[in-house]
Residue, then its C-alpha position, 0 to 999 in steps of 0.5 A: m940242312t936241318t929242315q930238309v932232313s927232318s922233312q925227308l924223315s916225315s915224308r918217309g914216316a908218312i909212306a910206311g904209315s900208308s904202307l902199313q895201313a894197306e897191309r892191315l886192309k889186305v889182312a882185315l877184309p878177308v878175315f871180315l868176309m870169312g866171318a861174315a860167310l860164317i855167320f850169314v851163309v852158314g845160317f841157311a845150311h841144311p845140317q841142324a848142327l851148322h845151322d843152330a851154331a850159326h843162329d846162336t852166334r847171331h843171337a850172341l852178337s845181338f843180331p836179329c835173325h827172325 
């Protein structure tokens, strides 16, 4: 009886852990894409202030941009 209860609890924990990981991925992926767009896409913007901000961010992250 005890082994059945412990196996049920461990399987519930595995389900909850995978659900938590899926939720984290749902949040992390859009945040990563928005950050990448900010750094890489805005670097090609024509307004000089936007370009300079992205350029400085790339240098701060040690990313070669030229």
